[in-house]
C-alpha positions in Angstrom: 35.1 201.2 255.0 31.8 201.4 253.1 31.1 198.7 250.6 31.1 199.8 247.0 28.0 198.7 245.1 28.0 198.4 241.4 24.7 199.5 240.0 23.2 197.1 237.5 21.3 198.1 234.5 17.7 196.9 234.0 19.0 194.5 231.3 21.6 193.0 233.7 19.0 192.5 236.5 16.6 190.9 234.0 19.4 188.6 232.9 20.2 187.6 236.5 16.5 186.8 237.2 16.2 184.7 234.0 19.5 183.0 234.6 18.6 182.2 238.3 15.2 180.9 237.3 16.7 178.7 234.6 19.3 177.2 237.0 16.5 176.5 239.6 14.5 174.6 236.9 17.6 172.6 235.9 18.4 171.9 239.6 14.8 170.7 240.1 15.0 168.3 237.1 18.2 166.9 238.6 17.1 166.7 242.3 13.5 165.4 241.9 14.5 161.9 240.6 17.2 161.7 243.3 14.7 162.7 246.1 12.2 160.2 244.7 14.8 157.3 244.9 15.8 158.3 248.5 12.1 158.6 249.5 11.4 155.1 248.0 14.3 153.6 249.9 12.7 154.7 253.2 9.0 154.1 252.4 6.9 151.1 253.2 6.3 148.3 250.7 2.5 149.2 250.4 3.3 152.8 249.6 5.8 151.9 246.9 3.5 149.3 245.3 0.5 151.7 245.3 2.6 154.4 243.8 2.1 156.9 246.7 5.8 157.8 247.0 6.8 161.2 245.7 9.8 163.1 246.9 9.1 162.4 250.6 9.0 159.0 252.3 5.5 157.6 252.9 5.0 155.3 256.0 8.7 155.6 256.9 10.3 152.2 257.1 13.9 150.8 257.4 12.9 147.4 255.8 14.5 148.1 252.4 17.7 149.3 254.0 17.8 146.4 256.4 17.4 143.9 253.6 20.2 145.4 251.5 22.6 145.6 254.5 21.8 142.0 255.5 22.5 140.7 252.0 26.0 139.1 251.9 26.3 139.4 248.1 26.0 143.2 248.5 29.0 143.4 250.9 31.1 141.1 248.7 30.5 143.4 245.8 31.1 146.4 248.0 34.6 145.0 249.0 35.4 144.4 245.3 34.5 148.0 244.5 36.6 149.3 247.4 39.6 147.3 246.1 39.2 148.4 242.5 38.8 152.1 243.5 41.8 152.0 245.9 44.3 150.1 243.7 43.0 151.7 240.4 43.1 155.3 241.7 46.7 154.9 243.0 47.8 153.4 239.7 46.0 156.2 237.8 47.7 158.9 239.8 51.2 157.4 239.5 50.9 156.9 235.7 49.4 160.3 235.1 52.1 162.1 237.1 54.9 160.1 235.5 53.5 160.9 232.0 52.5 164.6 232.6 55.7 165.8 234.3 58.2 165.1 231.5 55.7 166.3 228.9 55.5 169.6 230.7 59.1 170.3 230.0 59.7 172.3 226.8 63.1 170.8 226.1 61.8 167.2 226.0 62.6 165.5 222.7 59.6 164.5 220.6 57.3 166.2 223.1 54.9 167.7 220.6 54.6 164.4 218.7 53.8 162.5 221.9 51.2 165.1 223.0 49.5 164.9 219.5 49.5 161.1 219.7 47.8 161.3 223.2 45.2 163.8 221.9 44.4 161.5 219.0 43.5 158.8 221.5 40.9 161.2 223.0 39.2 161.5 219.6 39.5 157.9 218.3 39.0 155.4 221.1 39.6 151.7 220.7 36.5 149.7 219.8 35.1 147.1 222.2 36.0 143.9 220.4 39.7 144.6 219.9 39.9 145.8 223.5 38.3 142.6 224.7 40.7 140.5 222.7 43.7 142.3 224.1 42.4 141.8 227.7 41.8 138.2 226.9 45.2 137.6 225.3 46.8 139.2 228.4 45.0 136.6 230.6 43.2 139.3 232.6 39.6 137.9 232.1 37.9 137.2 235.4 40.6 139.1 237.4 40.6 142.4 239.2 43.2 143.7 236.7 40.6 143.6 233.9 38.7 146.3 235.9 41.9 148.4 236.5 44.5 148.1 233.7 42.2 149.1 230.6 41.5 152.4 232.3 44.9 152.9 233.9 45.3 156.4 232.6 43.0 159.0 231.1 44.3 161.3 228.3 42.0 164.1 229.5 43.2 163.9 233.1 46.8 163.7 231.9 46.4 167.0 229.9 44.9 168.6 233.1 47.9 167.5 235.1 50.4 168.6 232.4 48.8 172.0 232.2 49.1 172.4 236.0 52.8 171.4 236.0 53.5 174.0 233.3 51.9 176.6 235.6 54.6 176.0 238.2 57.6 178.5 238.1 60.4 176.9 236.1 62.9 179.0 238.2 62.1 176.8 241.1 63.1 173.6 239.2 66.2 175.2 237.9 67.3 176.2 241.4 66.8 172.6 242.5 68.9 171.3 239.6 71.7 173.8 240.6 71.5 172.3 244.1 72.2 168.9 242.6 68.7 167.4 242.7 67.7 164.8 240.0 64.5 164.9 238.1 62.8 162.1 240.1 63.7 163.9 243.4 62.4 167.2 242.0 59.2 165.6 240.9 58.4 163.9 244.3 59.8 166.6 246.6 58.8 169.8 244.8 56.4 169.3 241.9 54.0 166.8 243.6 53.7 168.7 247.0 53.0 171.9 245.1 50.3 170.2 243.0 47.9 169.2 245.8 44.8 170.8 244.2 45.2 169.0 240.9 46.2 165.7 242.6 43.0 165.7 244.7 40.9 166.6 241.6 42.4 163.8 239.6 41.9 161.4 242.5 38.2 162.4 242.6 37.8 162.0 238.8 39.5 158.6 238.8 37.8 157.3 242.0 34.3 158.3 240.8 35.0 156.7 237.4 36.0 153.4 239.0 33.1 153.5 241.4 30.5 154.1 238.7 32.0 151.7 236.2 29.9 148.6 235.6 30.5 148.1 231.9 34.1 146.7 232.3 32.8 144.2 234.9 29.9 143.3 232.6 32.3 142.5 229.8 35.4 141.0 231.5 34.0 139.3 234.6 31.8 136.3 234.9 32.7 135.1 238.4 30.1 136.2 241.0 32.8 136.7 243.6 34.5 139.4 241.4 31.5 141.5 240.5 31.8 145.0 241.8 29.0 146.9 243.5 27.8 148.7 240.3 27.4 145.4 238.4 25.5 144.0 241.4 23.3 147.1 241.3 22.8 146.7 237.5 21.6 143.1 238.1 19.2 144.2 240.8 17.7 146.9 238.7 17.3 144.5 235.8 15.4 142.0 237.9 18.3 140.1 239.3 20.2 137.9 236.9 22.5 136.5 239.7 21.6 133.6 241.9 22.2 135.7 245.0 19.9 138.5 244.1 17.1 136.3 242.6 16.8 134.1 245.7 17.0 137.1 247.9 14.2 138.8 246.1 12.0 135.8 246.3 12.6 135.3 250.0 11.8 138.9 250.8 8.7 139.2 248.6 6.4 139.2 251.7 8.2 142.1 253.4 9.9 144.3 250.8 9.3 145.0 247.1 11.8 144.8 244.3 11.5 148.5 243.7 12.3 149.2 247.3 15.4 147.0 247.2 16.5 148.8 244.0 16.1 152.2 245.6 17.8 151.2 248.8 20.7 149.6 246.9 21.2 152.8 244.9 21.1 155.0 248.0 23.6 152.9 249.9 26.0 152.6 246.9 26.0 156.3 246.5 26.7 157.1 250.2 30.6 156.7 250.0 31.0 159.2 247.2 28.6 161.7 248.8 30.5 161.5 252.1 33.9 162.0 250.4 33.1 164.9 248.1 32.6 167.7 250.8 36.1 167.1 252.2 37.8 167.6 248.8 35.4 170.2 247.3 37.7 173.2 247.8 40.7 171.4 246.2 38.4 170.1 243.4 37.3 173.6 242.3 40.8 175.1 242.5 42.4 172.1 240.7 39.8 172.0 237.9 40.1 175.7 237.2 43.9 175.9 237.3 44.4 172.7 235.4 42.0 173.9 232.6 43.9 177.2 232.0 45.8 177.2 228.7 49.3 178.6 228.8 
């Protein structure tokens, strides 16, 4: 069967050309700094100091990567980040599902009021000082919970999950109730298995949020052993305010440059997210589109 081609008007072709060119320019603005950082991570110290590095490595070298990998403080922070991402994302998903599922039911009492209250929290967020005082009064300063509990649920992600649940056929749930299933059993045996795209999407949103979050650690954590990777990276980029990074920079001054260490640390800290994303991309696109549809 021959393919049917839709003939475009000159104006439509001109729009496609302009739109494609604009997207290429935007992509270049995004990718050039990324390529420069990657090139710097794999370039020699002399090339970095003399400003010869562009978007390709100059005098290819593993010294910067070797230095970062050999630094014990980096791996301690890496372990903290893995713990925060794992525990935090699981807690996020559980709380989001338990909040979104009942709110997706039209017969829930006070449903509209609760949704409006949640929407208000998206517009007016708690200031820093009251939030800090609450965390302090709860005794969570200098604990992992200070990095997890304050961001235990996102109103935006909950709305996405709620919208997805509402898109599921209500007849399916009614049939389950006729068969004698309770609401918790319906949730975990029917609703959650059918919501794989939005679950994966929310896991990505929450995991990336925890992975990139350094501000909570900057405010709530002073113990070096509890600093996540992004706070370690923040200190390295700002010249090293921790004892570990300062001494390491001085010891490596003859073989690697501070700029090279910064770029290598950024590259290595980005690798986990870059590796995970391709495996969940198809679920991410489907979940984001379906979850954003308004009933």
